[in-house]
Chimera marker file (.cmm) of the C-alpha trace (Angstrom):
<marker_set name="trace">
<marker id="1" x="0.000" y="0.000" z="0.000" r="1" g="1" b="0" radius="0.5"/>
<marker id="2" x="2.732" y="2.471" z="0.954" r="1" g="1" b="0" radius="0.5"/>
<marker id="3" x="4.606" y="1.895" z="-2.301" r="1" g="1" b="0" radius="0.5"/>
<marker id="4" x="1.544" y="2.659" z="-4.411" r="1" g="1" b="0" radius="0.5"/>
<marker id="5" x="0.874" y="5.857" z="-2.448" r="1" g="1" b="0" radius="0.5"/>
<marker id="6" x="4.527" y="6.842" z="-2.728" r="1" g="1" b="0" radius="0.5"/>
<marker id="7" x="4.564" y="6.354" z="-6.499" r="1" g="1" b="0" radius="0.5"/>
<marker id="8" x="1.314" y="8.315" z="-6.900" r="1" g="1" b="0" radius="0.5"/>
<marker id="9" x="2.732" y="11.197" z="-4.871" r="1" g="1" b="0" radius="0.5"/>
<marker id="10" x="5.987" y="11.035" z="-6.821" r="1" g="1" b="0" radius="0.5"/>
<marker id="11" x="4.091" y="11.263" z="-10.124" r="1" g="1" b="0" radius="0.5"/>
<marker id="12" x="2.146" y="14.228" z="-8.771" r="1" g="1" b="0" radius="0.5"/>
<marker id="13" x="5.349" y="15.980" z="-7.700" r="1" g="1" b="0" radius="0.5"/>
<marker id="14" x="7.157" y="15.345" z="-11.002" r="1" g="1" b="0" radius="0.5"/>
<marker id="15" x="4.272" y="17.001" z="-12.867" r="1" g="1" b="0" radius="0.5"/>
<marker id="16" x="4.510" y="19.975" z="-10.516" r="1" g="1" b="0" radius="0.5"/>
<marker id="17" x="8.282" y="20.099" z="-11.042" r="1" g="1" b="0" radius="0.5"/>
<marker id="18" x="7.884" y="19.972" z="-14.827" r="1" g="1" b="0" radius="0.5"/>
<marker id="19" x="5.445" y="22.903" z="-14.717" r="1" g="1" b="0" radius="0.5"/>
<marker id="20" x="7.902" y="24.937" z="-12.648" r="1" g="1" b="0" radius="0.5"/>
<marker id="21" x="10.806" y="24.133" z="-14.967" r="1" g="1" b="0" radius="0.5"/>
<marker id="22" x="8.783" y="25.107" z="-18.068" r="1" g="1" b="0" radius="0.5"/>
<marker id="23" x="7.684" y="28.325" z="-16.358" r="1" g="1" b="0" radius="0.5"/>
<marker id="24" x="11.291" y="29.216" z="-15.512" r="1" g="1" b="0" radius="0.5"/>
<marker id="25" x="12.220" y="28.674" z="-19.153" r="1" g="1" b="0" radius="0.5"/>
<marker id="26" x="9.375" y="30.963" z="-20.274" r="1" g="1" b="0" radius="0.5"/>
<marker id="27" x="10.626" y="33.605" z="-17.824" r="1" g="1" b="0" radius="0.5"/>
<marker id="28" x="14.066" y="33.378" z="-19.396" r="1" g="1" b="0" radius="0.5"/>
<marker id="29" x="15.640" y="31.948" z="-16.259" r="1" g="1" b="0" radius="0.5"/>
<marker id="30" x="16.503" y="28.618" z="-17.895" r="1" g="1" b="0" radius="0.5"/>
<marker id="31" x="17.860" y="27.896" z="-21.335" r="1" g="1" b="0" radius="0.5"/>
<marker id="32" x="16.167" y="25.118" z="-23.319" r="1" g="1" b="0" radius="0.5"/>
<marker id="33" x="19.217" y="22.894" z="-22.829" r="1" g="1" b="0" radius="0.5"/>
<marker id="34" x="19.027" y="23.376" z="-19.054" r="1" g="1" b="0" radius="0.5"/>
<marker id="35" x="15.298" y="22.559" z="-19.089" r="1" g="1" b="0" radius="0.5"/>
<marker id="36" x="15.997" y="19.363" z="-21.011" r="1" g="1" b="0" radius="0.5"/>
<marker id="37" x="18.724" y="18.351" z="-18.568" r="1" g="1" b="0" radius="0.5"/>
<marker id="38" x="16.596" y="19.093" z="-15.482" r="1" g="1" b="0" radius="0.5"/>
<marker id="39" x="13.677" y="17.079" z="-16.835" r="1" g="1" b="0" radius="0.5"/>
<marker id="40" x="15.804" y="14.219" z="-18.136" r="1" g="1" b="0" radius="0.5"/>
<marker id="41" x="17.431" y="13.638" z="-14.774" r="1" g="1" b="0" radius="0.5"/>
<marker id="42" x="14.183" y="14.039" z="-12.849" r="1" g="1" b="0" radius="0.5"/>
<marker id="43" x="12.476" y="11.515" z="-15.115" r="1" g="1" b="0" radius="0.5"/>
<marker id="44" x="15.428" y="9.139" z="-14.849" r="1" g="1" b="0" radius="0.5"/>
<marker id="45" x="14.985" y="9.235" z="-11.075" r="1" g="1" b="0" radius="0.5"/>
<marker id="46" x="11.291" y="8.382" z="-11.454" r="1" g="1" b="0" radius="0.5"/>
<marker id="47" x="12.199" y="5.531" z="-13.804" r="1" g="1" b="0" radius="0.5"/>
<marker id="48" x="14.802" y="4.308" z="-11.296" r="1" g="1" b="0" radius="0.5"/>
<marker id="49" x="12.165" y="4.317" z="-8.544" r="1" g="1" b="0" radius="0.5"/>
<marker id="50" x="9.943" y="2.214" z="-10.811" r="1" g="1" b="0" radius="0.5"/>
<marker id="51" x="12.747" y="-0.249" z="-11.599" r="1" g="1" b="0" radius="0.5"/>
<marker id="52" x="12.937" y="0.932" z="-15.239" r="1" g="1" b="0" radius="0.5"/>
<marker id="53" x="16.346" y="2.635" z="-15.175" r="1" g="1" b="0" radius="0.5"/>
<marker id="54" x="19.836" y="1.695" z="-13.997" r="1" g="1" b="0" radius="0.5"/>
<marker id="55" x="22.375" y="4.535" z="-13.798" r="1" g="1" b="0" radius="0.5"/>
<marker id="56" x="25.325" y="3.853" z="-16.103" r="1" g="1" b="0" radius="0.5"/>
<marker id="57" x="23.684" y="0.781" z="-17.617" r="1" g="1" b="0" radius="0.5"/>
<marker id="58" x="23.970" y="2.138" z="-21.175" r="1" g="1" b="0" radius="0.5"/>
<marker id="59" x="27.733" y="2.287" z="-20.777" r="1" g="1" b="0" radius="0.5"/>
<marker id="60" x="28.047" y="-1.329" z="-19.645" r="1" g="1" b="0" radius="0.5"/>
<marker id="61" x="28.345" y="-2.673" z="-23.193" r="1" g="1" b="0" radius="0.5"/>
<marker id="62" x="30.683" y="0.147" z="-24.224" r="1" g="1" b="0" radius="0.5"/>
<marker id="63" x="33.095" y="-0.818" z="-21.453" r="1" g="1" b="0" radius="0.5"/>
<marker id="64" x="32.879" y="-4.522" z="-22.331" r="1" g="1" b="0" radius="0.5"/>
<marker id="65" x="33.732" y="-3.775" z="-25.956" r="1" g="1" b="0" radius="0.5"/>
<marker id="66" x="36.542" y="-1.439" z="-24.956" r="1" g="1" b="0" radius="0.5"/>
<marker id="67" x="38.071" y="-4.133" z="-22.718" r="1" g="1" b="0" radius="0.5"/>
<marker id="68" x="37.907" y="-6.726" z="-25.521" r="1" g="1" b="0" radius="0.5"/>
<marker id="69" x="39.951" y="-4.482" z="-27.812" r="1" g="1" b="0" radius="0.5"/>
<marker id="70" x="42.779" y="-4.158" z="-25.258" r="1" g="1" b="0" radius="0.5"/>
<link id1="1" id2="2" r="1" g="1" b="0" radius="0.2"/>
<link id1="2" id2="3" r="1" g="1" b="0" radius="0.2"/>
<link id1="3" id2="4" r="1" g="1" b="0" radius="0.2"/>
<link id1="4" id2="5" r="1" g="1" b="0" radius="0.2"/>
<link id1="5" id2="6" r="1" g="1" b="0" radius="0.2"/>
<link id1="6" id2="7" r="1" g="1" b="0" radius="0.2"/>
<link id1="7" id2="8" r="1" g="1" b="0" radius="0.2"/>
<link id1="8" id2="9" r="1" g="1" b="0" radius="0.2"/>
<link id1="9" id2="10" r="1" g="1" b="0" radius="0.2"/>
<link id1="10" id2="11" r="1" g="1" b="0" radius="0.2"/>
<link id1="11" id2="12" r="1" g="1" b="0" radius="0.2"/>
<link id1="12" id2="13" r="1" g="1" b="0" radius="0.2"/>
<link id1="13" id2="14" r="1" g="1" b="0" radius="0.2"/>
<link id1="14" id2="15" r="1" g="1" b="0" radius="0.2"/>
<link id1="15" id2="16" r="1" g="1" b="0" radius="0.2"/>
<link id1="16" id2="17" r="1" g="1" b="0" radius="0.2"/>
<link id1="17" id2="18" r="1" g="1" b="0" radius="0.2"/>
<link id1="18" id2="19" r="1" g="1" b="0" radius="0.2"/>
<link id1="19" id2="20" r="1" g="1" b="0" radius="0.2"/>
<link id1="20" id2="21" r="1" g="1" b="0" radius="0.2"/>
<link id1="21" id2="22" r="1" g="1" b="0" radius="0.2"/>
<link id1="22" id2="23" r="1" g="1" b="0" radius="0.2"/>
<link id1="23" id2="24" r="1" g="1" b="0" radius="0.2"/>
<link id1="24" id2="25" r="1" g="1" b="0" radius="0.2"/>
<link id1="25" id2="26" r="1" g="1" b="0" radius="0.2"/>
<link id1="26" id2="27" r="1" g="1" b="0" radius="0.2"/>
<link id1="27" id2="28" r="1" g="1" b="0" radius="0.2"/>
<link id1="28" id2="29" r="1" g="1" b="0" radius="0.2"/>
<link id1="29" id2="30" r="1" g="1" b="0" radius="0.2"/>
<link id1="30" id2="31" r="1" g="1" b="0" radius="0.2"/>
<link id1="31" id2="32" r="1" g="1" b="0" radius="0.2"/>
<link id1="32" id2="33" r="1" g="1" b="0" radius="0.2"/>
<link id1="33" id2="34" r="1" g="1" b="0" radius="0.2"/>
<link id1="34" id2="35" r="1" g="1" b="0" radius="0.2"/>
<link id1="35" id2="36" r="1" g="1" b="0" radius="0.2"/>
<link id1="36" id2="37" r="1" g="1" b="0" radius="0.2"/>
<link id1="37" id2="38" r="1" g="1" b="0" radius="0.2"/>
<link id1="38" id2="39" r="1" g="1" b="0" radius="0.2"/>
<link id1="39" id2="40" r="1" g="1" b="0" radius="0.2"/>
<link id1="40" id2="41" r="1" g="1" b="0" radius="0.2"/>
<link id1="41" id2="42" r="1" g="1" b="0" radius="0.2"/>
<link id1="42" id2="43" r="1" g="1" b="0" radius="0.2"/>
<link id1="43" id2="44" r="1" g="1" b="0" radius="0.2"/>
<link id1="44" id2="45" r="1" g="1" b="0" radius="0.2"/>
<link id1="45" id2="46" r="1" g="1" b="0" radius="0.2"/>
<link id1="46" id2="47" r="1" g="1" b="0" radius="0.2"/>
<link id1="47" id2="48" r="1" g="1" b="0" radius="0.2"/>
<link id1="48" id2="49" r="1" g="1" b="0" radius="0.2"/>
<link id1="49" id2="50" r="1" g="1" b="0" radius="0.2"/>
<link id1="50" id2="51" r="1" g="1" b="0" radius="0.2"/>
<link id1="51" id2="52" r="1" g="1" b="0" radius="0.2"/>
<link id1="52" id2="53" r="1" g="1" b="0" radius="0.2"/>
<link id1="53" id2="54" r="1" g="1" b="0" radius="0.2"/>
<link id1="54" id2="55" r="1" g="1" b="0" radius="0.2"/>
<link id1="55" id2="56" r="1" g="1" b="0" radius="0.2"/>
<link id1="56" id2="57" r="1" g="1" b="0" radius="0.2"/>
<link id1="57" id2="58" r="1" g="1" b="0" radius="0.2"/>
<link id1="58" id2="59" r="1" g="1" b="0" radius="0.2"/>
<link id1="59" id2="60" r="1" g="1" b="0" radius="0.2"/>
<link id1="60" id2="61" r="1" g="1" b="0" radius="0.2"/>
<link id1="61" id2="62" r="1" g="1" b="0" radius="0.2"/>
<link id1="62" id2="63" r="1" g="1" b="0" radius="0.2"/>
<link id1="63" id2="64" r="1" g="1" b="0" radius="0.2"/>
<link id1="64" id2="65" r="1" g="1" b="0" radius="0.2"/>
<link id1="65" id2="66" r="1" g="1" b="0" radius="0.2"/>
<link id1="66" id2="67" r="1" g="1" b="0" radius="0.2"/>
<link id1="67" id2="68" r="1" g="1" b="0" radius="0.2"/>
<link id1="68" id2="69" r="1" g="1" b="0" radius="0.2"/>
<link id1="69" id2="70" r="1" g="1" b="0" radius="0.2"/>
</marker_set>
């Protein structure tokens, strides 16, 4: 029960955060690249909480291939 409530609250807060970030961009306080970065990392955190994202996982295969070449 707690996990479901936590995830619902997290989804609510990420929407609030996204609205704030977009507003700051409209006000000229954030560049589009900064907005993209803020939202990417916030959404990655949400995905991590949901078991859908592993930090650094994309680089795992790159490192394996790099080690094979050496």
